[in-house]
C-alpha positions in Angstrom: 168.8 42.0 -31.9 165.5 40.3 -31.3 163.5 41.3 -28.2 160.8 38.7 -28.2 160.1 35.3 -29.6 157.3 34.4 -31.9 156.6 31.2 -29.9 156.1 33.2 -26.7 154.7 36.6 -27.5 154.9 39.3 -24.8 151.8 39.7 -22.7 150.3 43.0 -21.9 149.0 44.0 -18.4 145.6 42.8 -19.4 146.8 39.2 -19.8 148.4 39.2 -16.3 145.3 40.6 -14.7 143.1 38.0 -16.3 145.4 35.3 -15.0 145.3 36.7 -11.5 141.5 36.9 -11.6 141.2 33.3 -12.8 143.4 32.2 -9.9 141.4 34.2 -7.5 138.1 32.9 -8.9 139.4 29.3 -8.6 140.5 29.9 -5.0 137.1 31.4 -4.1 135.2 28.5 -5.8 137.4 25.9 -4.1 136.8 27.5 -0.7 133.0 27.7 -1.3 133.0 24.0 -2.3 135.0 23.1 0.8 132.6 25.0 3.1 129.6 23.5 1.4 131.0 20.0 1.8 131.5 20.6 5.5 128.0 21.8 6.0 126.5 18.8 4.1 128.7 16.4 6.1 127.7 18.0 9.3 124.0 17.8 8.5 124.4 14.1 7.6 126.4 13.3 10.7 123.9 15.0 13.0 120.9 13.3 11.2 122.6 9.9 11.5 123.3 10.4 15.2 119.7 11.5 15.9 118.3 8.5 13.9 120.5 6.1 15.8 119.2 7.5 19.1 115.7 7.3 17.8 116.1 3.7 16.8 117.6 2.7 20.2 114.7 4.4 22.1 112.2 2.7 19.7 113.5 -0.7 20.7 113.2 0.0 24.5 110.2 -1.0 26.4 108.7 0.6 29.5 109.3 -1.6 32.5 112.3 -3.4 31.1 115.6 -3.7 32.9 118.0 -0.8 32.4 121.0 -3.1 32.4 119.8 -4.8 29.2 119.3 -1.3 27.7 122.9 -0.4 28.6 124.3 -3.5 27.1 122.2 -3.1 23.9 123.2 0.6 23.5 126.9 -0.1 23.9 126.6 -2.9 21.4 125.2 -0.3 18.9 128.2 2.0 19.6 126.5 4.5 22.0 128.4 6.0 24.9 126.6 5.6 28.2 126.3 8.4 30.8 124.7 7.6 34.0 123.1 7.0 36.3 122.6 10.8 36.6 120.4 12.2 39.3 118.6 15.5 38.5 117.6 18.3 40.8 114.1 16.8 41.0 115.5 13.5 42.1 114.9 11.7 38.8 117.5 9.1 37.8 118.4 9.1 34.1 120.7 7.3 31.8 121.9 8.9 28.5 122.9 6.9 25.5 124.9 9.2 23.3 125.6 8.8 19.5 128.2 11.3 18.3 127.2 13.7 15.6 129.4 16.3 14.0 131.9 18.0 16.2 129.9 19.1 19.3 126.5 17.6 18.5 125.1 14.3 19.6 121.9 12.3 19.3 120.8 11.3 22.8 118.3 8.6 23.9 117.5 9.7 27.5 116.0 7.0 29.8 114.3 7.8 33.1 114.7 4.9 35.6 113.1 3.9 38.8 114.1 0.8 40.7 116.3 -0.4 37.9 113.3 -0.4 35.4 112.7 2.0 32.5 109.9 4.4 33.2 110.1 6.8 30.2 112.5 7.8 27.4 113.0 10.7 25.0 115.2 11.4 22.0 116.9 14.7 21.3 119.8 16.2 19.4 122.1 18.0 21.8 124.7 20.5 20.8 127.2 22.8 22.5 
């Protein structure tokens, strides 16, 4: 009676442990790569959103009509929030470019009498 085959020799406990460790190492490596890819993409998405907001604000001119700015921003894919009235009475319009998950590049425009008085760019996050 033959207990093992020459083509498939019996493995000792060491061979099984090595296989388990290889599988565990592959899993940990895969998880690390996935997390790294998510971080890289998040950084890219936030940077792109902030750059889009910066480009929009760079093309605005003080004293120009806010309605033209709204139309131009929407044509570039920005969401428009406004008019918003702050506690200090200032009226602003936000042009929002979505970043990754809860972040967004924002071009905030302060308006008086329908004309742009100032603007700023920021990356907002929750």
